[in-house]
Wavefront OBJ file of the C-alpha trace (Angstrom):
o trace
v 0.000 0.000 0.000
v 1.362 3.426 -0.870
v 2.246 5.758 2.007
v 0.952 9.272 2.549
v 1.760 11.928 -0.025
v 4.668 14.207 0.855
v 3.765 17.692 2.080
v 4.658 20.523 -0.262
v 6.548 22.808 2.143
v 6.215 25.744 -0.222
v 2.554 25.928 0.761
v 3.208 26.001 4.514
v 6.356 28.121 4.631
v 5.714 31.122 6.914
v 5.485 34.470 5.196
v 6.754 37.324 7.313
v 4.724 40.138 5.878
v 1.606 42.008 6.805
v -1.327 42.755 4.569
v -1.371 46.320 3.351
v -4.177 48.483 2.136
v -7.650 48.695 3.602
v -6.965 46.477 6.620
v -9.557 46.544 9.391
v -8.121 47.788 12.673
v -8.837 45.792 15.838
v -7.907 46.566 19.429
v -8.018 44.525 22.614
v -9.876 45.503 25.774
v -8.780 43.797 28.992
v -11.047 43.410 32.038
v -10.354 41.822 35.436
v -7.120 40.771 37.117
v -4.462 39.114 34.982
v -4.323 35.374 35.840
v -7.526 35.722 37.887
v -10.768 33.899 37.133
v -12.383 37.240 36.257
v -9.797 38.111 33.562
v -11.289 38.676 30.100
v -10.016 40.017 26.794
v -12.455 41.474 24.293
v -11.700 42.470 20.718
v -13.114 45.724 19.415
v -13.559 46.403 15.717
v -14.773 49.533 13.933
v -18.387 48.813 14.938
v -17.890 47.647 18.540
v -16.988 44.468 20.417
v -16.759 41.420 18.159
v -16.246 37.668 18.339
v -12.765 36.694 17.114
v -14.126 33.320 15.986
v -17.126 34.601 14.024
v -16.548 38.236 13.022
v -12.924 38.411 11.815
v -12.752 37.217 8.206
v -10.493 34.286 7.324
v -8.718 36.214 4.580
v -6.841 39.480 5.059
v -5.992 39.411 1.328
v -7.466 36.413 -0.486
v -5.789 37.178 -3.825
v -2.337 36.992 -2.198
v -3.224 34.090 0.142
v -2.833 36.165 3.327
v -4.948 34.955 6.248
v -6.003 36.419 9.589
v -5.027 34.292 12.581
v -6.342 34.260 16.157
v -4.068 32.699 18.784
v -5.615 31.533 22.081
v -2.304 31.230 23.909
v -0.731 34.678 24.403
v 2.881 35.096 23.350
v 5.498 34.222 26.002
v 2.901 32.449 28.186
v 1.306 29.063 28.483
v -2.090 30.327 29.694
v -4.824 29.402 27.240
v -7.672 31.890 26.857
v -11.094 30.241 26.844
l 1 2 3 4 5 6 7 8 9 10 11 12 13 14 15 16 17 18 19 20 21 22 23 24 25 26 27 28 29 30 31 32 33 34 35 36 37 38 39 40 41 42 43 44 45 46 47 48 49 50 51 52 53 54 55 56 57 58 59 60 61 62 63 64 65 66 67 68 69 70 71 72 73 74 75 76 77 78 79 80 81 82
């Protein structure tokens, strides 16, 4: 039986560039005590508080294959936001 197909690394190579142009600006709003059970982070878009899972589009620039990405684990930590 044949094995799995090799992965084309060209498709998954990280691209260190940001989308330019008419990018939507988002900001974070923090509430509660950091590391406490009341700690919350909200994301605010141009029209108010949004859901990062449902309101941020997948593509930042579909023609150039640039995607938006939401990371649950903040940089330099191991605390997962849920």
